[in-house]
C-alpha positions in Angstrom: 63.6 130.8 162.5 65.6 130.2 159.4 64.0 128.5 156.5 65.7 125.1 155.4 67.9 125.6 152.6 66.2 124.9 149.2 67.7 122.2 147.0 69.9 123.8 144.2 70.7 122.3 140.9 71.9 118.8 141.1 75.7 118.7 141.3 76.5 115.1 141.3 79.9 114.0 140.2 78.3 111.9 137.5 74.7 111.9 136.6 73.3 108.7 134.9 73.0 110.4 131.5 76.6 111.4 131.7 77.9 107.9 133.1 75.9 105.8 130.7 78.2 106.4 127.5 81.3 105.9 129.5 80.0 102.6 131.1 78.8 101.4 127.3 82.3 102.2 126.3 83.9 100.5 129.3 81.9 97.5 128.7 82.6 97.2 125.0 86.3 98.0 125.7 86.5 94.7 127.7 84.8 92.8 125.0 87.0 94.2 122.1 90.3 93.2 123.7 91.8 96.5 123.1 94.0 96.5 126.3 96.1 93.7 124.8 97.3 96.1 122.3 97.8 99.1 124.7 94.6 101.1 123.5 93.3 103.1 126.3 89.8 103.2 127.4 89.7 106.9 126.5 91.2 106.1 123.0 88.6 103.3 122.4 85.6 105.7 123.4 86.9 108.4 121.0 87.2 105.8 118.3 83.5 104.6 118.7 82.3 108.2 118.9 84.1 108.9 115.5 82.3 106.1 114.0 79.0 106.9 115.5 79.2 110.6 114.1 80.1 109.3 110.7 77.8 106.5 110.2 74.8 106.7 112.7 74.2 110.3 113.7 74.1 111.7 110.1 70.7 109.8 109.6 69.7 109.6 113.2 70.8 112.6 115.0 68.5 112.0 117.9 69.4 108.4 118.4 68.8 107.2 121.7 71.6 105.7 124.0 70.1 102.3 123.3 70.2 102.7 119.5 73.9 103.9 120.0 74.4 100.8 122.1 72.9 98.6 119.5 75.0 100.2 116.7 78.2 99.7 118.6 77.6 96.3 119.6 77.0 95.3 115.9 80.6 96.4 115.0 83.3 93.8 114.5 85.0 95.3 117.6 87.9 92.8 117.8 88.7 93.4 114.2 88.4 97.0 114.5 90.6 97.2 117.4 93.3 95.2 115.6 93.0 97.4 112.4 93.3 100.6 114.6 96.3 99.3 116.7 98.1 98.3 113.5 97.5 101.9 112.1 99.1 103.3 115.1 102.1 100.9 114.9 101.6 98.5 117.6 104.0 95.5 117.1 101.9 92.8 118.6 98.9 94.1 116.6 101.0 93.7 113.3 102.2 90.3 114.4 98.6 89.2 115.0 97.5 90.8 111.6 100.3 89.3 109.6 99.5 85.9 111.3 95.6 86.1 110.5 95.9 87.8 107.1 99.2 87.7 105.3 98.3 84.4 103.2 94.7 85.4 102.9 95.8 88.5 101.1 98.2 86.4 98.8 95.4 84.2 98.0 93.2 87.2 97.1 95.6 88.7 94.9 96.2 85.4 93.2 92.4 85.2 92.5 92.3 88.7 91.2 95.5 88.8 89.1 95.6 85.0 88.1 99.5 85.3 87.9 101.6 84.5 90.8 104.4 87.2 90.2 101.6 89.9 89.8 99.9 88.6 92.8 102.9 89.0 95.1 103.4 92.5 93.7 99.9 93.6 94.4 99.8 91.8 97.8 103.1 93.6 98.8 101.9 96.9 97.5 98.8 96.7 99.5 100.8 95.7 102.7 102.9 98.9 102.2 99.6 101.0 102.0 98.3 99.3 105.1 101.5 99.9 106.9 101.5 103.5 105.7 104.8 103.1 103.9 103.8 105.3 101.1 102.7 108.3 103.3 104.4 110.9 105.3 104.5 110.6 109.1 101.7 112.5 110.6 103.1 115.6 112.5 100.4 115.6 115.2 100.1 111.8 116.0 103.6 110.8 115.0 102.8 107.8 112.9 102.3 107.1 109.2 98.6 107.3 107.9 97.8 103.9 107.2 94.7 102.6 105.1 93.6 100.5 108.1 92.3 103.9 109.7 89.3 104.0 107.3 88.0 100.6 108.4 85.2 101.0 110.7 84.1 97.6 111.7 80.8 97.5 110.0 81.7 94.4 108.1 84.4 91.9 108.4 88.1 93.0 108.0 88.6 90.3 105.6 85.9 91.4 103.2 87.2 95.0 103.7 90.6 93.9 102.8 89.3 92.2 99.4 87.5 95.5 98.4 90.5 97.4 99.0 92.7 95.1 97.1 90.1 95.0 94.2 90.2 98.7 94.0 94.0 98.8 94.1 94.1 96.3 91.3 91.8 98.5 89.1 93.8 101.6 89.9 97.0 99.9 88.9 95.2 98.6 85.8 94.1 102.1 84.8 97.7 103.5 85.1 99.1 100.8 83.0 96.5 101.6 80.4 97.6 105.2 80.0 100.9 104.2 78.6 102.0 102.3 75.5 103.3 98.8 76.7 106.8 97.9 75.5 105.5 94.3 75.2 103.0 95.4 72.5 104.8 94.0 69.5 104.2 92.4 66.0 104.9 88.9 65.2 108.2 90.0 64.0 109.0 91.3 67.4 108.9 95.0 66.3 107.1 97.4 68.6 104.0 99.1 66.9 102.5 102.4 67.9 99.3 102.8 69.6 96.4 103.1 67.1 95.4 106.7 66.6 92.0 107.1 68.2 89.1 108.2 66.1 88.0 111.8 66.6 85.6 111.9 69.4 82.6 114.0 69.6 82.1 116.3 72.7 80.5 114.3 75.4 77.2 115.7 76.7 77.8 116.8 80.3 74.4 115.6 81.4 75.3 112.2 80.3 78.6 112.1 82.1 77.0 113.5 85.2 74.3 110.7 85.2 76.8 108.1 84.5 79.0 109.2 87.5 76.0 109.3 89.8 74.9 105.9 88.6 78.3 104.4 89.2 78.5 106.1 92.6 75.5 104.3 93.7 76.9 100.9 92.9 78.8 98.7 95.5 82.6 98.1 95.1 81.9 94.6 93.9 79.8 95.8 91.1 82.3 98.5 90.0 85.0 95.8 90.1 82.7 93.5 87.9 82.2 96.3 85.3 85.8 97.2 85.3 86.9 93.4 84.9 84.4 93.2 81.8 84.9 96.4 80.0 88.4 97.3 81.0 90.3 94.1 81.4 88.1 92.1 78.8 87.5 89.1 81.0 84.7 86.9 80.4 81.6 86.5 82.4 82.8 83.1 83.5 86.2 84.3 84.7 84.6 87.2 86.6 82.4 84.7 88.3 85.4 82.7 89.5 86.8 85.9 90.9 
């Protein structure tokens, strides 16, 4: 009499542990509206996995499925999908982005520069970076590298855009400060040379390292405040209005 066959290792087509992440991604996919921009479920799931690996797993490598689900559910999924769809060049996504944020970006730029012509230039420059005009076409993916790829949905897209614009303003200001402006003239209209800097003593590398560490721990808003006060010479009242 033959013995009944012993059950071997389970070979189901999909165990609950394997199906759960896929089911989570599918549920969030429906919520996000990604289908409207032609993003597949697989690409959407890969995007979530990328963000998890970058922002949750480094601090919680043993995060449970529930913790991962809570983290993903806390993301601004609709704004995240819009940003990523724009980054890969979806035309409908860009139309929605321009409709929602173009005027807001111009208003942000005007608040930062306090000058309409400089505001338009700053806003247009940021749009170029968001579209990826200033970067080469990625050979593997076939699209330009947009700054929108760095948005992770952990805060509002509008707040992220405000931070990026403030940083762009600081970068442009620093570049201008390195050159002597042709507008720096005397009352008679003659250009004067930049003052000869006083001899500087060698900086203590320990002080530089400590300063860099302290600045790195600040938020982008705090760094912008310091740059506005010490580099741009704005008053505290002007900074408060910004």
